[in-house]
N, CA, C and O atoms as CSV, one atom per row, in Angstrom:
chain,resi,resn,atom,element,x,y,z
A,1,MET,N,N,0.574,12.030,-23.050
A,1,MET,CA,C,0.848,11.006,-22.052
A,1,MET,C,C,-0.082,11.492,-20.822
A,1,MET,O,O,-0.240,10.777,-19.832
A,2,ALA,N,N,-0.632,12.649,-20.948
A,2,ALA,CA,C,-1.653,12.946,-20.167
A,2,ALA,C,C,-2.670,12.160,-19.682
A,2,ALA,O,O,-3.086,12.097,-18.525
A,3,PHE,N,N,-3.192,11.311,-21.075
A,3,PHE,CA,C,-4.285,10.133,-21.219
A,3,PHE,C,C,-4.227,9.406,-20.510
A,3,PHE,O,O,-5.006,9.133,-19.597
A,4,VAL,N,N,-2.819,8.737,-20.952
A,4,VAL,CA,C,-2.046,7.733,-20.325
A,4,VAL,C,C,-2.617,8.049,-18.679
A,4,VAL,O,O,-3.352,7.413,-17.923
A,5,VAL,N,N,-2.069,9.023,-18.590
A,5,VAL,CA,C,-2.391,9.038,-16.756
A,5,VAL,C,C,-3.921,9.090,-15.657
A,5,VAL,O,O,-4.135,8.800,-14.480
A,6,LEU,N,N,-4.747,9.619,-16.787
A,6,LEU,CA,C,-5.967,9.058,-17.057
A,6,LEU,C,C,-6.390,7.998,-16.305
A,6,LEU,O,O,-6.733,7.785,-15.142
A,7,LEU,N,N,-6.174,7.014,-17.996
A,7,LEU,CA,C,-6.821,5.878,-18.128
A,7,LEU,C,C,-6.086,5.458,-16.857
A,7,LEU,O,O,-6.940,4.762,-16.309
A,8,GLY,N,N,-5.209,5.459,-16.201
A,8,GLY,CA,C,-4.345,4.846,-15.103
A,8,GLY,C,C,-5.333,4.780,-14.187
A,8,GLY,O,O,-5.887,3.739,-13.831
A,9,ARG,N,N,-5.632,6.174,-13.688
A,9,ARG,CA,C,-6.557,6.617,-12.943
A,9,ARG,C,C,-7.939,6.014,-12.928
A,9,ARG,O,O,-8.263,5.757,-11.769
A,10,VAL,N,N,-8.648,5.772,-13.600
A,10,VAL,CA,C,-10.015,5.536,-14.367
A,10,VAL,C,C,-9.675,3.523,-13.767
A,10,VAL,O,O,-10.195,2.888,-12.850
A,11,LEU,N,N,-8.853,3.205,-14.566
A,11,LEU,CA,C,-8.496,1.517,-14.404
A,11,LEU,C,C,-8.601,1.058,-12.569
A,11,LEU,O,O,-9.249,0.210,-11.955
A,12,PHE,N,N,-7.577,2.140,-12.160
A,12,PHE,CA,C,-6.991,1.735,-10.448
A,12,PHE,C,C,-8.373,1.883,-9.860
A,12,PHE,O,O,-8.947,0.875,-9.449
A,13,SER,N,N,-8.902,2.978,-9.796
A,13,SER,CA,C,-10.080,3.185,-8.954
A,13,SER,C,C,-11.351,2.755,-9.855
A,13,SER,O,O,-12.314,3.287,-9.301
A,14,PHE,N,N,-11.662,2.263,-10.634
A,14,PHE,CA,C,-12.549,1.101,-10.813
A,14,PHE,C,C,-13.458,-0.289,-9.983
A,14,PHE,O,O,-14.662,-0.539,-9.918
A,15,LEU,N,N,-12.169,-1.029,-9.396
A,15,LEU,CA,C,-12.898,-1.393,-8.446
A,15,LEU,C,C,-12.952,-0.937,-7.425
A,15,LEU,O,O,-13.832,-1.555,-6.826
A,16,PHE,N,N,-12.577,-0.263,-6.861
A,16,PHE,CA,C,-12.672,0.311,-5.540
A,16,PHE,C,C,-14.268,1.208,-5.387
A,16,PHE,O,O,-14.733,1.461,-4.276
A,17,LEU,N,N,-15.052,1.659,-6.843
A,17,LEU,CA,C,-16.189,2.288,-7.276
A,17,LEU,C,C,-17.423,1.440,-7.083
A,17,LEU,O,O,-18.593,1.720,-6.825
A,18,LEU,N,N,-16.651,0.099,-7.333
A,18,LEU,CA,C,-18.027,-1.432,-6.957
A,18,LEU,C,C,-17.832,-1.758,-5.565
A,18,LEU,O,O,-18.528,-2.679,-5.137
A,19,THR,N,N,-16.926,-1.122,-4.663
A,19,THR,CA,C,-16.376,-2.303,-3.921
A,19,THR,C,C,-18.261,-1.737,-3.027
A,19,THR,O,O,-19.226,-2.482,-2.856
A,20,PRO,N,N,-18.165,-0.432,-2.703
A,20,PRO,CA,C,-19.091,-0.186,-1.952
A,20,PRO,C,C,-20.875,-1.114,-2.128
A,20,PRO,O,O,-21.778,-1.025,-1.295
A,21,ILE,N,N,-20.914,-1.702,-3.072
A,21,ILE,CA,C,-21.994,-1.997,-3.223
A,21,ILE,C,C,-21.961,-3.349,-2.683
A,21,ILE,O,O,-22.922,-3.788,-2.051
A,22,HIS,N,N,-21.007,-3.971,-2.875
A,22,HIS,CA,C,-20.963,-5.388,-2.489
A,22,HIS,C,C,-20.487,-5.665,-0.898
A,22,HIS,O,O,-20.182,-6.777,-0.466
A,23,HIS,N,N,-20.488,-4.609,-0.239
A,23,HIS,CA,C,-19.620,-4.387,1.137
A,23,HIS,C,C,-21.399,-4.262,1.869
A,23,HIS,O,O,-21.618,-4.729,2.987
A,24,PHE,N,N,-22.395,-3.656,1.138
A,24,PHE,CA,C,-23.475,-3.838,1.908
A,24,PHE,C,C,-24.380,-5.152,1.733
A,24,PHE,O,O,-25.524,-5.245,2.180
A,25,ALA,N,N,-23.896,-5.871,1.219
A,25,ALA,CA,C,-24.093,-7.284,0.648
A,25,ALA,C,C,-24.330,-8.403,1.817
A,25,ALA,O,O,-23.289,-8.853,2.297
A,26,PRO,N,N,-25.714,-8.977,2.404
A,26,PRO,CA,C,-24.964,-9.654,3.584
A,26,PRO,C,C,-24.043,-11.124,3.583
A,26,PRO,O,O,-23.515,-11.717,4.524
A,27,GLN,N,N,-24.078,-11.365,2.463
A,27,GLN,CA,C,-22.873,-12.430,2.354
A,27,GLN,C,C,-21.712,-11.555,2.954
A,27,GLN,O,O,-21.360,-11.546,4.133
A,28,ALA,N,N,-21.147,-10.768,1.842
A,28,ALA,CA,C,-20.354,-10.093,2.218
A,28,ALA,C,C,-19.923,-9.636,4.131
A,28,ALA,O,O,-18.780,-9.687,4.587
A,29,VAL,N,N,-21.005,-9.279,4.823
A,29,VAL,CA,C,-20.983,-9.581,6.065
A,29,VAL,C,C,-20.344,-10.497,6.766
A,29,VAL,O,O,-19.350,-10.354,7.479
A,30,GLY,N,N,-21.186,-11.796,6.444
A,30,GLY,CA,C,-20.929,-13.097,6.825
A,30,GLY,C,C,-19.851,-13.414,6.797
A,30,GLY,O,O,-19.258,-13.821,7.796
A,31,TYR,N,N,-19.042,-13.245,5.009
A,31,TYR,CA,C,-18.046,-13.873,5.287
A,31,TYR,C,C,-16.833,-13.353,6.025
A,31,TYR,O,O,-15.918,-14.025,6.502
A,32,ALA,N,N,-16.991,-11.993,6.038
A,32,ALA,CA,C,-16.160,-11.288,7.307
A,32,ALA,C,C,-15.744,-11.393,8.549
A,32,ALA,O,O,-14.598,-11.051,8.841
A,33,ALA,N,N,-16.743,-11.956,9.616
A,33,ALA,CA,C,-16.948,-12.737,10.601
A,33,ALA,C,C,-16.453,-13.887,10.583
A,33,ALA,O,O,-15.733,-14.306,11.489
A,34,GLN,N,N,-16.904,-14.838,9.118
A,34,GLN,CA,C,-16.188,-16.102,9.693
A,34,GLN,C,C,-14.950,-15.474,9.512
A,34,GLN,O,O,-14.255,-16.426,9.158
A,35,HIS,N,N,-14.208,-14.471,9.523
A,35,HIS,CA,C,-12.843,-14.551,9.291
A,35,HIS,C,C,-12.248,-13.843,10.311
A,35,HIS,O,O,-11.160,-13.294,10.135
A,36,GLY,N,N,-12.878,-13.789,11.426
A,36,GLY,CA,C,-13.123,-12.854,12.648
A,36,GLY,C,C,-12.866,-11.369,12.113
A,36,GLY,O,O,-11.693,-11.156,12.422
A,37,VAL,N,N,-13.208,-10.595,11.674
A,37,VAL,CA,C,-13.633,-9.198,11.729
A,37,VAL,C,C,-14.794,-9.319,12.893
A,37,VAL,O,O,-15.742,-10.068,13.126
A,38,PRO,N,N,-14.126,-8.047,13.552
A,38,PRO,CA,C,-15.064,-7.577,14.767
A,38,PRO,C,C,-16.189,-6.800,14.167
A,38,PRO,O,O,-16.017,-6.483,12.990
A,39,ALA,N,N,-17.582,-6.335,14.872
A,39,ALA,CA,C,-18.310,-5.515,14.024
A,39,ALA,C,C,-19.049,-5.353,13.033
A,39,ALA,O,O,-19.867,-4.522,12.639
A,40,ALA,N,N,-18.203,-7.189,12.387
A,40,ALA,CA,C,-18.225,-6.642,10.642
A,40,ALA,C,C,-19.740,-5.813,10.737
A,40,ALA,O,O,-19.573,-4.620,10.990
A,41,GLY,N,N,-20.905,-6.141,10.612
A,41,GLY,CA,C,-22.067,-5.449,10.052
A,41,GLY,C,C,-21.634,-3.837,10.201
A,41,GLY,O,O,-21.936,-2.965,9.387
A,42,LEU,N,N,-21.193,-3.726,10.897
A,42,LEU,CA,C,-20.670,-1.713,11.001
A,42,LEU,C,C,-19.509,-2.252,10.196
A,42,LEU,O,O,-19.784,-2.450,9.012
A,43,LEU,N,N,-18.453,-2.493,10.516
A,43,LEU,CA,C,-17.221,-2.230,9.728
A,43,LEU,C,C,-16.999,-2.819,8.441
A,43,LEU,O,O,-15.967,-2.507,7.846
A,44,VAL,N,N,-18.009,-3.828,7.783
A,44,VAL,CA,C,-17.708,-3.871,6.555
A,44,VAL,C,C,-18.136,-2.823,5.896
A,44,VAL,O,O,-17.252,-2.270,5.241
A,45,PRO,N,N,-19.693,-2.121,5.808
A,45,PRO,CA,C,-19.871,-1.191,4.851
A,45,PRO,C,C,-19.276,0.056,4.847
A,45,PRO,O,O,-19.005,0.767,3.879
A,46,LEU,N,N,-19.084,0.267,6.134
A,46,LEU,CA,C,-17.766,1.512,6.775
A,46,LEU,C,C,-16.691,1.268,5.730
A,46,LEU,O,O,-16.739,2.130,4.853
A,47,SER,N,N,-15.979,0.592,5.594
A,47,SER,CA,C,-14.815,-0.396,4.561
A,47,SER,C,C,-15.418,0.155,3.251
A,47,SER,O,O,-14.862,1.062,2.632
A,48,GLY,N,N,-16.995,-0.628,2.695
A,48,GLY,CA,C,-16.951,-0.290,1.587
A,48,GLY,C,C,-17.280,1.852,1.632
A,48,GLY,O,O,-16.994,2.464,0.603
A,49,ILE,N,N,-17.589,2.293,2.304
A,49,ILE,CA,C,-17.876,3.773,1.837
A,49,ILE,C,C,-16.074,4.495,1.733
A,49,ILE,O,O,-15.596,5.259,0.894
A,50,VAL,N,N,-15.496,3.909,2.859
A,50,VAL,CA,C,-14.387,4.511,2.672
A,50,VAL,C,C,-13.396,4.054,1.338
A,50,VAL,O,O,-12.555,4.910,1.066
A,51,ALA,N,N,-13.376,2.877,0.504
A,51,ALA,CA,C,-13.188,2.315,-0.273
A,51,ALA,C,C,-13.966,3.150,-1.965
A,51,ALA,O,O,-13.517,3.417,-3.080
A,52,GLY,N,N,-14.735,3.232,-1.563
A,52,GLY,CA,C,-15.825,4.024,-2.710
A,52,GLY,C,C,-15.530,5.879,-2.864
A,52,GLY,O,O,-15.845,6.585,-3.822
A,53,ILE,N,N,-14.942,6.236,-1.776
A,53,ILE,CA,C,-14.416,7.666,-1.225
A,53,ILE,C,C,-13.434,7.674,-2.108
A,53,ILE,O,O,-13.374,8.029,-3.285
A,54,GLY,N,N,-12.744,7.268,-1.430
A,54,GLY,CA,C,-11.154,7.094,-2.233
A,54,GLY,C,C,-11.242,6.801,-3.714
A,54,GLY,O,O,-10.677,7.588,-4.474
A,55,GLY,N,N,-12.038,5.514,-4.328
A,55,GLY,CA,C,-12.120,5.741,-5.353
A,55,GLY,C,C,-12.346,6.886,-5.965
A,55,GLY,O,O,-11.330,7.492,-6.307
A,56,VAL,N,N,-13.423,7.399,-6.223
A,56,VAL,CA,C,-13.630,8.533,-6.805
A,56,VAL,C,C,-12.833,9.821,-6.309
A,56,VAL,O,O,-12.615,10.628,-7.213
A,57,SER,N,N,-12.474,10.084,-5.357
A,57,SER,CA,C,-11.027,11.176,-5.216
A,57,SER,C,C,-10.416,10.611,-6.123
A,57,SER,O,O,-10.169,11.563,-6.864
A,58,ILE,N,N,-10.051,9.850,-6.530
A,58,ILE,CA,C,-8.698,9.589,-7.582
A,58,ILE,C,C,-8.791,9.327,-8.848
A,58,ILE,O,O,-7.818,9.366,-9.602
A,59,LEU,N,N,-10.745,8.839,-9.449
A,59,LEU,CA,C,-10.865,8.728,-10.286
A,59,LEU,C,C,-11.043,10.037,-11.005
A,59,LEU,O,O,-10.950,10.192,-12.223
A,60,LEU,N,N,-11.380,11.196,-9.883
A,60,LEU,CA,C,-11.628,12.451,-10.375
A,60,LEU,C,C,-9.957,12.885,-10.667
A,60,LEU,O,O,-9.429,13.351,-11.677
A,61,GLY,N,N,-9.443,12.554,-9.460
A,61,GLY,CA,C,-8.495,13.656,-9.375
A,61,GLY,C,C,-8.512,14.711,-8.317
A,61,GLY,O,O,-7.533,15.385,-7.995
A,62,TYR,N,N,-9.530,14.783,-7.881
A,62,TYR,CA,C,-10.129,15.665,-6.719
A,62,TYR,C,C,-9.651,15.049,-5.749
A,62,TYR,O,O,-9.632,13.818,-5.770
A,63,HIS,N,N,-8.912,16.116,-4.151
A,63,HIS,CA,C,-7.919,15.598,-3.635
A,63,HIS,C,C,-7.908,14.016,-3.673
A,63,HIS,O,O,-8.603,13.280,-2.973
A,64,ALA,N,N,-6.933,13.619,-4.681
A,64,ALA,CA,C,-6.365,12.062,-4.774
A,64,ALA,C,C,-5.399,11.513,-4.206
A,64,ALA,O,O,-4.967,10.386,-4.449
A,65,ARG,N,N,-4.762,12.734,-2.940
A,65,ARG,CA,C,-3.752,12.087,-2.569
A,65,ARG,C,C,-4.576,11.879,-0.856
A,65,ARG,O,O,-3.993,11.190,-0.019
A,66,ILE,N,N,-5.418,12.293,-0.643
A,66,ILE,CA,C,-6.568,12.396,0.581
A,66,ILE,C,C,-7.058,10.923,-0.251
A,66,ILE,O,O,-6.794,9.951,0.456
A,67,GLY,N,N,-7.683,10.548,-1.532
A,67,GLY,CA,C,-7.873,9.403,-1.808
A,67,GLY,C,C,-7.556,8.424,-1.744
A,67,GLY,O,O,-8.308,7.451,-1.690
A,68,ALA,N,N,-5.795,8.388,-1.726
A,68,ALA,CA,C,-4.833,7.483,-2.284
A,68,ALA,C,C,-5.094,6.915,-0.623
A,68,ALA,O,O,-5.732,5.876,-0.454
A,69,TRP,N,N,-4.708,7.459,0.203
A,69,TRP,CA,C,-4.408,7.055,1.739
A,69,TRP,C,C,-6.000,6.956,2.719
A,69,TRP,O,O,-5.944,6.653,3.911
A,70,LEU,N,N,-6.969,7.169,2.222
A,70,LEU,CA,C,-8.119,6.190,2.184
A,70,LEU,C,C,-8.002,4.455,1.606
A,70,LEU,O,O,-8.103,3.410,2.249
A,71,ILE,N,N,-7.836,4.615,0.624
A,71,ILE,CA,C,-7.769,3.318,-0.487
A,71,ILE,C,C,-6.297,2.476,0.302
A,71,ILE,O,O,-6.310,1.269,0.059
A,72,VAL,N,N,-5.324,2.846,1.002
A,72,VAL,CA,C,-4.483,2.195,1.367
A,72,VAL,C,C,-5.230,2.239,3.075
A,72,VAL,O,O,-4.700,1.431,3.837
A,73,LEU,N,N,-6.023,2.831,3.504
A,73,LEU,CA,C,-7.146,2.456,4.730
A,73,LEU,C,C,-7.371,1.250,4.851
A,73,LEU,O,O,-6.901,0.450,5.660
A,74,PHE,N,N,-8.327,1.064,3.786
A,74,PHE,CA,C,-8.673,-0.064,3.226
A,74,PHE,C,C,-8.503,-1.219,3.181
A,74,PHE,O,O,-8.952,-2.201,3.773
A,75,LEU,N,N,-7.506,-0.951,2.090
A,75,LEU,CA,C,-6.342,-2.334,2.153
A,75,LEU,C,C,-5.337,-2.978,2.486
A,75,LEU,O,O,-5.017,-3.985,1.855
A,76,ALA,N,N,-4.562,-2.494,3.643
A,76,ALA,CA,C,-4.102,-2.826,4.817
A,76,ALA,C,C,-4.221,-3.477,5.390
A,76,ALA,O,O,-3.416,-4.379,5.623
A,77,PRO,N,N,-6.164,-3.190,6.290
A,77,PRO,CA,C,-6.383,-4.245,7.077
A,77,PRO,C,C,-7.157,-5.048,6.184
A,77,PRO,O,O,-6.886,-6.213,6.475
A,78,VAL,N,N,-8.077,-5.024,5.138
A,78,VAL,CA,C,-8.371,-6.175,3.947
A,78,VAL,C,C,-7.234,-7.447,3.353
A,78,VAL,O,O,-7.460,-8.620,3.058
A,79,THR,N,N,-6.346,-6.892,3.335
A,79,THR,CA,C,-5.047,-7.957,3.372
A,79,THR,C,C,-5.142,-9.016,3.707
A,79,THR,O,O,-5.645,-10.081,3.347
A,80,VAL,N,N,-4.480,-8.530,4.611
A,80,VAL,CA,C,-4.162,-9.039,5.922
A,80,VAL,C,C,-5.168,-10.368,6.589
A,80,VAL,O,O,-4.871,-11.562,6.583
A,81,VAL,N,N,-6.535,-9.677,7.194
A,81,VAL,CA,C,-7.404,-10.239,7.796
A,81,VAL,C,C,-8.005,-11.481,6.442
A,81,VAL,O,O,-7.878,-12.704,6.409
A,82,MET,N,N,-8.741,-10.420,5.342
A,82,MET,CA,C,-9.607,-11.353,4.744
A,82,MET,C,C,-8.752,-12.587,3.421
A,82,MET,O,O,-9.209,-13.555,2.812
A,83,HIS,N,N,-7.542,-12.012,3.427
A,83,HIS,CA,C,-6.625,-12.871,2.607
A,83,HIS,C,C,-5.117,-13.236,2.809
A,83,HIS,O,O,-4.126,-13.160,2.084
A,84,ASN,N,N,-5.517,-13.984,5.051
A,84,ASN,CA,C,-4.597,-14.139,5.176
A,84,ASN,C,C,-4.181,-15.950,4.823
A,84,ASN,O,O,-4.404,-16.823,5.662
A,85,PHE,N,N,-3.563,-16.245,3.455
A,85,PHE,CA,C,-3.369,-17.268,2.817
A,85,PHE,C,C,-2.150,-18.506,3.961
A,85,PHE,O,O,-2.582,-19.577,4.388
A,86,TRP,N,N,-1.553,-18.304,4.076
A,86,TRP,CA,C,-0.797,-18.259,5.042
A,86,TRP,C,C,-0.835,-18.926,5.789
A,86,TRP,O,O,0.182,-19.539,6.111
A,87,ALA,N,N,-2.528,-19.201,6.682
A,87,ALA,CA,C,-3.329,-19.707,7.662
A,87,ALA,C,C,-4.221,-20.875,6.827
A,87,ALA,O,O,-4.436,-21.809,7.600
A,88,VAL,N,N,-4.851,-21.137,5.397
A,88,VAL,CA,C,-5.161,-22.067,4.656
A,88,VAL,C,C,-4.741,-23.107,4.405
A,88,VAL,O,O,-3.839,-23.231,3.575
A,89,SER,N,N,-5.356,-24.295,5.145
A,89,SER,CA,C,-4.915,-25.671,4.597
A,89,SER,C,C,-5.027,-26.119,3.853
A,89,SER,O,O,-4.244,-26.961,3.413
A,90,ASP,N,N,-6.594,-25.585,3.101
A,90,ASP,CA,C,-6.570,-26.271,1.786
A,90,ASP,C,C,-5.833,-25.638,0.153
A,90,ASP,O,O,-5.939,-24.488,-0.273
A,91,PRO,N,N,-5.265,-26.543,-0.364
A,91,PRO,CA,C,-4.030,-25.974,-1.309
A,91,PRO,C,C,-5.008,-25.082,-2.486
A,91,PRO,O,O,-4.760,-23.876,-2.462
A,92,MET,N,N,-5.610,-25.320,-3.058
A,92,MET,CA,C,-6.411,-24.327,-4.107
A,92,MET,C,C,-6.781,-22.786,-3.354
A,92,MET,O,O,-6.503,-21.656,-3.756
A,93,THR,N,N,-7.505,-23.213,-2.127
A,93,THR,CA,C,-8.258,-22.365,-1.559
A,93,THR,C,C,-7.152,-21.470,-1.145
A,93,THR,O,O,-7.533,-20.300,-1.138
A,94,ALA,N,N,-5.562,-21.658,-0.698
A,94,ALA,CA,C,-4.272,-21.043,0.041
A,94,ALA,C,C,-3.931,-20.152,-1.733
A,94,ALA,O,O,-3.831,-18.944,-1.950
A,95,ALA,N,N,-3.848,-21.106,-2.540
A,95,ALA,CA,C,-3.620,-20.494,-3.722
A,95,ALA,C,C,-4.649,-19.435,-4.515
A,95,ALA,O,O,-4.314,-18.464,-5.194
A,96,MET,N,N,-5.326,-19.674,-4.370
A,96,MET,CA,C,-6.777,-18.121,-4.303
A,96,MET,C,C,-6.081,-17.155,-3.538
A,96,MET,O,O,-5.473,-16.220,-4.059
A,97,GLN,N,N,-6.160,-17.379,-2.141
A,97,GLN,CA,C,-6.079,-16.628,-1.370
A,97,GLN,C,C,-4.671,-16.037,-1.730
A,97,GLN,O,O,-4.763,-14.825,-1.921
A,98,GLU,N,N,-3.456,-16.497,-1.874
A,98,GLU,CA,C,-2.263,-15.596,-2.121
A,98,GLU,C,C,-2.582,-14.734,-3.196
A,98,GLU,O,O,-2.567,-13.511,-3.059
A,99,SER,N,N,-2.956,-15.466,-4.578
A,99,SER,CA,C,-3.054,-14.584,-5.483
A,99,SER,C,C,-3.666,-12.441,-5.354
A,99,SER,O,O,-3.316,-11.389,-5.888
A,100,MET,N,N,-4.920,-12.980,-4.095
A,100,MET,CA,C,-5.732,-12.151,-3.641
A,100,MET,C,C,-4.344,-11.432,-2.798
A,100,MET,O,O,-4.041,-10.455,-3.483
A,101,PHE,N,N,-3.705,-11.494,-1.992
A,101,PHE,CA,C,-3.208,-10.717,-1.014
A,101,PHE,C,C,-2.284,-10.088,-1.756
A,101,PHE,O,O,-2.011,-8.914,-1.506
A,102,LEU,N,N,-1.532,-10.920,-3.002
A,102,LEU,CA,C,-0.292,-9.846,-3.624
A,102,LEU,C,C,-1.116,-9.288,-4.797
A,102,LEU,O,O,-0.389,-8.555,-5.468
A,103,LYS,N,N,-2.637,-9.377,-5.402
A,103,LYS,CA,C,-3.410,-8.359,-5.906
A,103,LYS,C,C,-3.601,-7.138,-5.092
A,103,LYS,O,O,-3.418,-5.977,-5.456
A,104,ASN,N,N,-3.936,-7.504,-4.110
A,104,ASN,CA,C,-3.859,-6.350,-2.787
A,104,ASN,C,C,-2.617,-5.460,-2.910
A,104,ASN,O,O,-2.534,-4.356,-3.448
A,105,LEU,N,N,-1.601,-6.232,-2.249
A,105,LEU,CA,C,-0.413,-5.850,-2.409
A,105,LEU,C,C,0.205,-4.934,-3.780
A,105,LEU,O,O,0.578,-3.804,-3.467
A,106,SER,N,N,0.288,-5.141,-4.614
A,106,SER,CA,C,0.096,-4.184,-6.038
A,106,SER,C,C,-1.291,-2.876,-5.933
A,106,SER,O,O,-1.515,-2.240,-6.963
A,107,MET,N,N,-1.489,-2.805,-5.636
A,107,MET,CA,C,-2.771,-1.795,-5.199
A,107,MET,C,C,-2.499,-1.185,-4.057
A,107,MET,O,O,-3.118,-0.123,-4.117
A,108,LEU,N,N,-1.987,-1.236,-3.151
A,108,LEU,CA,C,-0.937,-0.914,-2.002
A,108,LEU,C,C,-0.142,0.231,-2.509
A,108,LEU,O,O,-0.201,1.460,-2.468
A,109,GLY,N,N,0.677,-0.752,-3.039
A,109,GLY,CA,C,1.453,0.613,-3.510
A,109,GLY,C,C,1.203,0.901,-4.819
A,109,GLY,O,O,2.193,1.542,-5.169
A,110,ALA,N,N,0.326,0.788,-5.920
A,110,ALA,CA,C,-0.453,2.209,-6.355
A,110,ALA,C,C,-0.898,3.071,-5.669
A,110,ALA,O,O,-0.752,4.264,-5.935
A,111,ALA,N,N,-1.629,2.563,-4.488
A,111,ALA,CA,C,-1.680,3.906,-3.525
A,111,ALA,C,C,-0.961,4.554,-3.310
A,111,ALA,O,O,-1.205,5.744,-3.111
A,112,LEU,N,N,0.124,4.088,-3.266
A,112,LEU,CA,C,1.322,4.810,-2.624
A,112,LEU,C,C,1.553,5.312,-3.106
A,112,LEU,O,O,1.945,6.344,-2.562
A,113,LEU,N,N,1.608,5.297,-4.231
A,113,LEU,CA,C,2.149,6.321,-5.786
A,113,LEU,C,C,1.756,7.299,-6.074
A,113,LEU,O,O,2.401,8.283,-6.437
A,114,ILE,N,N,0.230,7.142,-5.915
A,114,ILE,CA,C,-0.638,8.865,-6.177
A,114,ILE,C,C,-0.847,8.911,-4.555
A,114,ILE,O,O,-1.983,9.355,-4.385
A,115,ALA,N,N,-0.239,8.644,-3.300
A,115,ALA,CA,C,-0.222,9.401,-2.187
A,115,ALA,C,C,0.760,10.218,-2.464
A,115,ALA,O,O,0.663,11.408,-2.163
A,116,TYR,N,N,1.606,9.835,-2.938
A,116,TYR,CA,C,3.230,10.824,-3.250
A,116,TYR,C,C,2.974,11.834,-4.461
A,116,TYR,O,O,2.988,13.063,-4.536
A,117,PHE,N,N,2.740,10.836,-5.354
A,117,PHE,CA,C,3.045,12.292,-6.372
A,117,PHE,C,C,1.861,12.420,-6.696
A,117,PHE,O,O,1.955,12.512,-7.920
A,118,GLY,N,N,0.706,12.497,-6.428
A,118,GLY,CA,C,-0.553,13.309,-6.774
A,118,GLY,C,C,-1.010,12.748,-8.276
A,118,GLY,O,O,-0.157,12.125,-8.907
A,119,PRO,N,N,-2.015,12.901,-8.731
A,119,PRO,CA,C,-3.354,12.340,-9.962
A,119,PRO,C,C,-2.783,13.010,-11.060
A,119,PRO,O,O,-3.241,12.753,-12.173
A,120,GLY,N,N,-1.868,13.823,-10.950
A,120,GLY,CA,C,-1.203,13.816,-12.410
A,120,GLY,C,C,-2.415,14.801,-12.963
A,120,GLY,O,O,-3.361,15.315,-12.366
A,121,PRO,N,N,-1.953,14.860,-14.503
A,121,PRO,CA,C,-2.527,15.706,-15.694
A,121,PRO,C,C,-4.207,15.188,-15.571
A,121,PRO,O,O,-4.468,14.039,-15.215
A,122,LEU,N,N,-5.218,16.127,-15.891
A,122,LEU,CA,C,-6.466,15.792,-16.724
A,122,LEU,C,C,-6.936,15.364,-14.943
A,122,LEU,O,O,-7.134,14.212,-14.557
A,123,SER,N,N,-7.015,16.386,-14.233
A,123,SER,CA,C,-7.421,16.153,-13.095
A,123,SER,C,C,-7.724,17.207,-12.014
A,123,SER,O,O,-6.953,18.115,-11.705
A,124,LEU,N,N,-8.872,16.992,-11.502
A,124,LEU,CA,C,-9.359,18.163,-10.695
A,124,LEU,C,C,-8.473,18.903,-9.499
A,124,LEU,O,O,-8.929,19.918,-8.972
A,125,ASP,N,N,-7.692,18.571,-9.250
A,125,ASP,CA,C,-6.682,19.051,-8.085
A,125,ASP,C,C,-5.819,19.596,-9.280
A,125,ASP,O,O,-5.812,20.822,-9.380
A,126,GLU,N,N,-5.098,18.893,-10.191
A,126,GLU,CA,C,-4.121,19.997,-11.363
A,126,GLU,C,C,-4.966,21.270,-11.608
A,126,GLU,O,O,-4.490,22.382,-11.380
A,127,ARG,N,N,-6.522,21.058,-12.185
A,127,ARG,CA,C,-6.933,22.564,-12.625
A,127,ARG,C,C,-7.374,23.392,-11.707
A,127,ARG,O,O,-8.040,24.387,-11.993
A,128,ARG,N,N,-7.015,23.034,-10.404
A,128,ARG,CA,C,-7.314,23.716,-9.388
A,128,ARG,C,C,-6.095,24.694,-8.702
A,128,ARG,O,O,-6.202,25.828,-8.235
A,129,ASN,N,N,-4.906,23.826,-8.820
A,129,ASN,CA,C,-3.391,24.210,-8.766
A,129,ASN,C,C,-2.831,25.210,-9.911
A,129,ASN,O,O,-1.768,25.823,-9.817
A,130,LYS,N,N,-3.420,25.249,-10.634
A,130,LYS,CA,C,-3.233,25.748,-12.015
A,130,LYS,C,C,-4.233,27.128,-11.897
A,130,LYS,O,O,-3.952,27.940,-12.778
A,131,GLY,N,N,-5.128,27.483,-11.170
A,131,GLY,CA,C,-5.950,28.634,-10.800
A,131,GLY,C,C,-5.746,29.527,-10.263
A,131,GLY,O,O,-6.022,30.726,-10.290
A,132,GLN,N,N,-4.975,28.558,-9.497
A,132,GLN,CA,C,-3.828,29.513,-7.849
A,132,GLN,C,C,-2.966,30.061,-8.536
A,132,GLN,O,O,-2.821,31.161,-8.003
A,133,HIS,N,N,-2.404,30.004,-9.250
A,133,HIS,CA,C,-1.211,30.596,-9.714
A,133,HIS,C,C,-1.606,32.150,-10.605
A,133,HIS,O,O,-0.702,32.828,-11.094
């Protein structure tokens, strides 16, 4: 079962490992600015860095609880500001944004579970904790 937990961490963190690449693109900054994100030129790349660090932390299981809180810090505002389906008049766009909103809510839930339970077996945190006993 230890490999199942590891696989879960790998699959969960994958999206966040790719986030920094996209958050430095001018298109991402412009898209966020259109959604009313203040100082998008600073906050979008910064949010990508936060998500990337959180993703690496969870992937490796190194200070994974902190990494999970970084993911929460990233997802909470992004979910509400960027995927506000309730404010979209086009039905197709609203449906897509609602799906993205719900996807982010599920990832928020997973991040909160990691923040509480930690990374589990086959993690650097577990290895470090075993060395202390």
